[in-house]
C-alpha positions, 0 to 999 in steps of 0.5 A, a space after each residue: 206726756 204730761 208731767 210733775 216738774 219742780 225743785 227737787 232733792 237732786 233731780 227728777 222728772 215725774 209724771 202728774 199726779 192728783 190731789 186727795 178728795 178731788 175728782 178733777 172735772 176741769 181742764 182750765 185752772 184759775 185765770 191770772 191777770 197781768 196788767 203793767 207788769 203786776 199779776 193779780 187774782 193769783 189763787 192760793 187755796 188751802 185744802 180742807 185736809 189741812 189743819 187750821 194754822 194762822 202762822 201757815 198764812 203768815 208764812 206764805 205771806 212772807 214767802 210771796 213778798 220775798 219771792 215777788 222781789 226775786 221775780 221782779 229781779 229774775 225778769 229784768 224788771 218786768 213782772 211781780 206779783 201784785 195781789 195773792 188771794 188765799 182761799 181758806 177751807 170752810 173747816 177753818 173758823 171764820 175770821 173778820 177779815 175773810 170775805 165771801 168767795 166768789 168763782 174761787 174754788 180748790 179744784 181750779 186753784 193755781 196753788 194748792 196747799 194740800 196733804 203731802 205726796 206719798 211719792 215725794 213727801 213734801 217736794 214743791 212741783 207743778 202739775 205740767 202739760 206736755 207742751 213747751 210754754 203752755 201753762 201748768 194745772 196747779 202747784 203743790 206745796 205742803 204745810 210742813 214744807 212751807 213752815 218746817 225749816 228742817 224739811 225745806 232746806 233739804 231743797 236749798 237754804 236760800 229761801 222758800 221765796 226763790 223756790 216759788 219763783 222756780 215753781 212759777 216758771 213751770 206753772 206760768 211759762 211751761 218751762 222744765 227743769 234744767 238739772 238732771 232727769 235721772 241718775 245720769 248727771 253727765 254727758 259728752 259735749 260736741 261743743 266742748 269735746 269733753 264730758 260735762 255736768 248737765 246744767 244751765 248755764 255752763 258758768 255753773 262750775 261742776 265737781 264730780 263726787 262719789 254717789 256712794 261707797 266707791 271712788 270717783 276718780 275719773 278724767 272728764 277729758 277722757 271721752 269714751 263710752 266706758 269712762 262716761 258710763 263709770 262716771 255716771 254710775 259711780 259719780 254725781 255732779 256737785 255744784 262748786 259753790 266756793 268759786 261759783 258766780 254764775 247768774 243763771 238759771 233759776 230753772 236749775 238751782 236757785 235755792 242752792 247757788 246764791 248768785 243765780 238771779 236770772 234765766 238763761 238767754 241766748 245773748 252771747 255777750 252776757 253771762 248766763 248763756 243757755 246750755 243748749 246741748 245739755 240733755 235736761 228735761 227743759 231742753 228735750 221739752 223745748 227743742 233746746 230753746 233757752 228758758 227766757 226765749 220760751 218765756 218771751 214767746 208766752 202770752 206774757 211778753 210776746 210782741 213786746 208786752 210788759 217791757 222792763 219797768 224803769 220807774 220804781 215799784 213796790 213789789 210787795 204784794 197785797 193779800 185777800 182772804 176768801 172763804 166759801 159760804 153755803 152754796 146758793 145757786 139759780 138754774 136759768 133755763 131758756 124757754 124760748 120758741 126755738 127751743 121747742 124743736 127736738 127733745 130740748 125741754 125734755 132733756 132738760 127736765 130729765 137732767 135738772 130733775 135728776 140733778 135736783 132730786 139725787 145730786 144736790 146736797 141738802 145744804 145748798 139753796 136753789 132757785 129756777 128761772 126760765 127766760 123766753 117771751 117773758 121771764 119767770 121765777 119758777 121757783 124762789 130760792 130755797 133750802 133743799 132740806 127735804 124729798 118733797 121740796 126737791 120733788 115739787 121744785 122739779 115739777 116747776 120745770 118748763 115744758 115749752 117755749 114762747 117767743 124769743 130769748 132775752 138772756 140779759 133780762 134772765 140773768 137780771 132776774 137771777 141776780 135779782 131773786 139772789 140779792 133778795 136773800 138775807 145773805 151776801 150775794 157775793 159767792 152765789 152763782 147762776 147756771 145757764 142752760 140755753 141755746 146760745 144768743 144767735 136769735 136772742 134779743 140780748 146785749 150782754 154788755 149790760 150785764 158784765 159790770 153787774 155781775 162783776 160788782 155783785 161777785 156772783 159767777 156764771 156758768 153755762 151749758 150751750 145746747 145745739 149744733 153750732 157756735 156763732 159769734 154771739 154764742 162765743 160772746 156768752 162763753 167770753 162772759 163766763 170767762 170773764 167771771 171765772 165760770 165754767 161751760 160745756 157744750 151738749 149736742 142734744 143727741 140721745 147718745 149724749 150724757 154731756 147734759 148730766 155730766 155737765 150738771 155735777 161738774 159745775 156743782 163740784 165747782 160751786 160747792 163749799 164742801 166737796 165730800 157731800 156731793 155724790 161721785 159719779 161711778 157710771 155715765 154710759 149710753 147703751 143701744 138695744 137692738 131689734 135682734 137682742 132686745 136686751 142690754 147686759 152690762 156692769 160696773 164696779 163700786 169702789 172701796 170707799 163708796 156704797 153711801 146712798 148708791 143710786 142707779 137711773 136709767 133715761 129713756 127717750 120717752 114714757 113709751 120706751 119706758 113703759 115697754 121695758 124692764 130694768 134689773 140690777 144685781 149686787 155683788 151677791 147675786 141678789 136682784 132688785 126689780 120693779 117689785 122691790 118698791 122700796 128702792 124701785 122707782 118709776 118716773 113716767 114725767 121724765 121717762 126714768 127708772 131709778 133704783 136707790 139702794 138702802 143703807 150702804 151698798 156692797 163693793 164689787 161687781 154690779 151688774 144690770 140688764 134692761 129688756 125692751 119689748 116694745 116695736 122700735 127697731 132699736 132704742 138708746 138708754 143712758 145710765 147714770 150711777 152716783 154714790 157718796 163717799 162712806 164715813 171715815 174713808 179718807 182715800 180714794 180714786 182720783 181722775 184727772 184729765 187735761 186738755 191742751 187748748 181751751 179754744 182750736 183755731 183750725 187755721 193754726 192747729 188741727 188737733 186737741 190733746 188729752 192726757 188722763 192719769 188715775 191715781 189712789 190718793 197720791 199713789 199712781 194706779 197702773 193697769 186701769 183701763 181708760 175710755 173717752 167719749 167726744 161729744 162733737 156739736 152736730 154729730 153723735 158722740 165717738 170714742 177716742 183711742 188712748 195710748 196707755 203709757 203706763 202711768 198716763 193715758 194719751 190721746 189726740 182728737 183731730 176728727 172735727 166735724 165743724 165749729 162749735 163745742 166739743 165736750 170731752 168724757 172719760 170712763 176709768 175702770 179695772 176688773 182687778 187688774 190695777 195696782 197701786 204703785 208706791 215708790 220708797 226713796 233713801 235719800 241718805 243720812 238727813 244730818 249732812 251739810 246743805 247743799 252737799 246733802 242734796 247732791 248726795 241724795 241726788 242719787 236715790 235708792 228707789 224701791 217700788 212696791 205694788 199693791 193690788 186694788 179691788 175693781 173700780 168704775 169712775 166717770 167724769 167729764 174733763 171738760 169743753 173746747 171750742 173750734 173755730 175756722 174749721 175747713 174740710 179737707 180730704 188731704 192728710 195734714 196730721 203728721 206723726 207724733 213726736 218721740 223720744 230715743 235713747 241709746 242702749 249703751 251696753 251695745 255700743 261698738 269701738 271706733 273701728 266698729 262705728 256701732 250704735 244701738 237705738 231704741 224708741 217707741 213708734 210715733 204712728 202716722 197721724 199723731 199716735 195712730 196708724 203707721 208712718 212711711 219711713 224714718 229719716 235718721 241723720 248723724 253728725 259731729 256737730 249737735 247744733 247741725 242737727 238742732 238748726 239744719 237737720 237735713 243737711 246732716 249725714 242721712 242714714 241709709 238702708 246699707 248703714 243698718 246692721 239688719 241681723 241685729 235690728 228689729 225695726 226696718 227704717 222704710 217700714 215703722 210699726 204701728 203707733 207705740 210699737 217697740 223699735 231698735 235699731 243698730 246702725 253702723 255710723 258712716 262718718 270717719 270715727 276716731 277714738 274720742 269721736 262724739 256723734 250726735 243723732 236724731 230722727 224724724 218719722 215721715 208719713 205717706 203724704 210727706 208730713 214730718 214729725 217734729 224732730 226727736 231728741 238729739 243724743 249724743 253718743 261716744 264709742 268704746 275704748 279700743 281694747 289693746 289687749 285684744 291688739 296685743 294678745 294676737 300679736 304676742 301669740 303670732 310672734 310666739 308662733 313664729 318663734 316656735 316655727 323657728 325653733 322647730 326648724 332649728 332642731 330639725 336642722 340640728 338633728 341633721 348635723 349628725 348625718 350630713 355636714 353643712 354644705 359650707 363646712 364641706 366646701 371649706 377646701 374650696 375657694 369662697 367664691 365657689 360656696 
């Protein structure tokens, strides 16, 4: 799952959170360059909500200077921060050294300085992907953490520059934390045959100390489940700093242990050897590889790139400060002959008219250029200050095309009219809407230098079904200037064109609070049998200003034969009779209802009736609203794609994670609907797995090469609740780092607050697929999964019983049902790690069926709860440690990645259970003897013993 990871007070591994006043539309952050060991273009953005304070920038500069030197040392003199760019919010006053921002935006910043996180108030963290080695989305810091030593020393007292390097490990190289992920600080090691503290490396000396009032007086050499459970229950791991000379690891506690200056590695001849057995987040995420091994396989170092620098290097970075200027934009629309096929021009007029008349805020300056047989300036750049200006501009949009497209000429003309403005051209943008370059006469190489030198950003929406080499050239151009790009198939069901326009505006606007938020973007089919669609949406508590509801029809005839009704939460209906709010535009075949004043929050229903002759029609609905004045919190949706490009010869899937929050508080109970718009087929739905605080899905139904666009709708009819965590970190006056260890066991209290219903729609982004080959074979394996031990159900060595729980992985990733589970056990953790199939396999005979919920030969559907009680088929002794792991296998023989490897111990033999029965048996024997003696003694009174009677005879005869 996607997670939030960073240097914590104590330890934790959290799921991703989101930022205030930003509905995140992009999956891919600002691109950082690395050349000759120097990182350039690192973007640090300060939120509009952070009060102006120049000392904040001064402190950040010092942190990056110190951190860069530490980074250089930690990577064996390979990399350092060469250039840092600060994006200053427009709410701060303009300074003489501030340059106009070009592509920089808060949404795509690598490092965000933002309001505190309600769950982890000032804890630095990175919003990570759930793939080892994958770049994170952004790093989150607060102004108080940076400036207030009372706060930042709670995370260690060796300087915040070291913390930046730790977080950079998450952000740049996809490393996870190497400290404990929960309250269990200790584990049983098959290598050392003792109980160990979770850390990397083993050079770090650990002392168990009491976590509360109870004593911590346990022997780490006593290996059994009882002792391990007691240690984890009453103790925490404290780093012995008095004798520590450990060099690793930076992903452990670099701001607490002064000797730590490197990452854990695999070189057995050097200090800092990776502890592969430690059950920490990094090992579980990265298949027990060392942090250094993972780093060397990333783009920064793979193939020997960026080797150690032997000459002297000044690691002090240079700093650049930029600030967004009022947005100026040119929409560059292809108007060539090839685009006359289909309804390209009609769809462009619909979407761009809607964008101009209802989406773009009044402070933006906008122009329109078309390119085809000729290049034409349809509308010079003007300030959209009135309704009349907007309507007149919309009427200049092209209706037909001629000749071949020359995108280079179009870009040159757009750049020319942007440069003609008295303002600096830097910070302006060009939005290209085109069918690509497959029949173009363009040579984009001629434009690259001009665009780079101008400081103008290019964004693109590509219309059409396929992606060939020259279309990829356009995408590469957009990437070069750090723009964004989207694909749009052109199918009537697709809402991607309208959604893309809104997303691009979010990237380019200087103040996001004035941009309407998209409540709904949905297509509906009206069939001949029903002739009506009834649907609804919810207006959230922070919305309602300038609420606009629009229905897009395929042509004028459909509009003329349709009636649209909109009902507010009180049941009041708005229809064609309400001339003040109801508008019909026959040129663009749209009906728009714009609510006067502030719209009510709650359930809005709409009804579209069609009375024409078509068997069925498809209509699209779009609802937008601005945030009400004085509202500071809002529902935030973040969607994150794993890959920007899927090379089908190497990877056959795309992963998507979605989270929902109210400011920085998780929302639980919302519903998510995901739509994928492929290049050559109608949009289709992607089923998502609800993981409570995250939704996860895997898309693998590719239809061909091209661009795939992903959109998300999140809604709640009142089921969603806001989760807040209140954590007691103990006495703040304790001495660091002892205080850090004491606070590691947190008293966490969860509170839930019911939320009013809401609906939100966003476009997550587009990705491209290449080298696709259709195959009927099943090539998709079950997904990876995590197992855990039920410690309360562990058996004794003689019983050999352990209980495991997990959620089933499915057949194709999360979906469907696997064929069976391959479960292996070993006394050697490394055997399961390096040679899984050589370990002892669990068979059906080893399953305690009467106590198990699961059949190993019949796994449940994806994400079904599974539980197995296993009698381990190994010679178990009192102090045995058994490693166990599971692989799911589907009917085609595809094997899931191996689960995490779990080390389990067994319960102490209860000697009283042996002694008491023995004592009872002895007592019973004694009782029987006593009874016999008593009976015999009774007989003496009547019958003298034989021996006594025979005494007068010789002894031989007795």
